[in-house]
C-alpha positions in Angstrom: -72.3 41.4 -8.8 -73.8 44.7 -7.5 -76.5 44.6 -10.1 -77.4 41.0 -9.0 -77.8 42.4 -5.5 -80.3 45.0 -6.8 -78.1 48.0 -7.0 -78.3 50.4 -10.0 -74.7 50.5 -11.3 -72.9 52.7 -13.8 -69.4 51.6 -14.7 -66.9 53.9 -16.4 -64.0 52.3 -18.2 -61.8 55.4 -17.8 -61.6 58.3 -15.4 -63.2 60.6 -18.0 -66.1 58.2 -18.5 -66.6 57.8 -14.8 -66.6 61.6 -14.3 -69.2 62.0 -17.1 -71.4 59.3 -15.5 -71.1 61.0 -12.1 -72.2 64.3 -13.6 -75.1 62.7 -15.4 -76.4 60.3 -12.8 -75.4 62.0 -9.5 -74.6 58.7 -7.7 -75.3 58.0 -4.1 -71.9 56.2 -3.8 -68.7 55.8 -5.9 -66.2 53.0 -5.8 -63.1 53.7 -7.8 -59.6 52.3 -8.3 -56.5 54.3 -7.3 -54.5 53.4 -10.4 -56.0 54.2 -13.7 -54.5 55.1 -17.1 -53.8 58.8 -17.5 -54.9 59.8 -14.0 -55.2 58.5 -10.5 -58.1 57.7 -8.2 -57.1 60.7 -6.1 -57.3 63.1 -9.1 -60.7 61.6 -10.0 -61.8 62.0 -6.4 -60.8 65.7 -6.5 -62.9 66.1 -9.7 -65.9 64.4 -8.2 -65.7 66.6 -5.2 -65.8 69.7 -7.5 -69.1 68.7 -9.0 -72.0 70.5 -7.4 -74.1 68.1 -5.4 -71.3 65.5 -5.1 -69.0 67.1 -2.6 -70.2 64.8 0.2 -71.1 61.7 -1.8 -69.8 58.5 -0.2 -66.6 57.4 -2.0 -64.3 54.4 -1.6 -60.9 54.1 -3.3 -59.7 50.6 -3.9 -56.0 50.0 -4.3 -53.4 47.2 -4.4 -50.8 49.7 -3.1 -50.1 48.7 0.5 -47.7 51.7 0.9 -48.9 55.1 0.1 -47.3 58.4 1.0 -48.7 60.0 4.1 -49.7 63.1 2.1 -51.9 61.0 -0.2 -53.5 59.2 2.8 -54.2 62.6 4.4 -55.8 64.0 1.3 -58.0 61.0 0.8 -59.2 61.4 4.3 -59.6 65.1 3.9 -61.7 64.6 0.8 -63.9 62.2 2.8 -63.2 58.9 1.1 -62.6 55.5 2.5 -59.6 53.5 1.4 -59.8 49.7 0.8 -57.1 47.3 -0.2 -57.2 44.6 -2.9 -58.0 41.9 -3.2 -61.6 42.8 -2.6 -63.7 39.7 -2.9 -67.2 39.9 -4.2 -68.9 39.6 -0.8 -66.6 42.4 0.4 -67.6 44.5 -2.6 -71.3 44.1 -1.7 -70.6 44.9 1.9 -68.6 48.0 0.9 -71.5 49.2 -1.3 -74.0 48.7 1.6 -71.7 50.6 4.0 -71.2 53.5 1.6 -75.0 53.8 1.0 -75.9 53.7 4.6 -73.2 56.2 5.6 -74.2 58.7 2.9 -75.1 62.2 4.1 -78.2 64.2 3.2 -78.0 65.2 -0.5 -77.0 68.8 -1.3 
């Protein structure tokens, strides 16, 4: 859907693949899921923030978990990511991408 809207999109099918794509392409925004095999969206967010040049990249974590521990919520905020809840309809996904890209800071 984002490609149809004119965005350049790289999609990783695992956290490791997503991290590799982030290192390679230095995206302007990242949308990731909280629950993934072998890791969590929070751990992937920590890894993205550790990449030179991506410490302030706009990130949104999408989750179906309507209850999260306060410590997780605090860390997500501290790492500068937005939290969105599923279901995330296609028009909401496009709007989220627009918001992330317009809110992005100056590149490092």
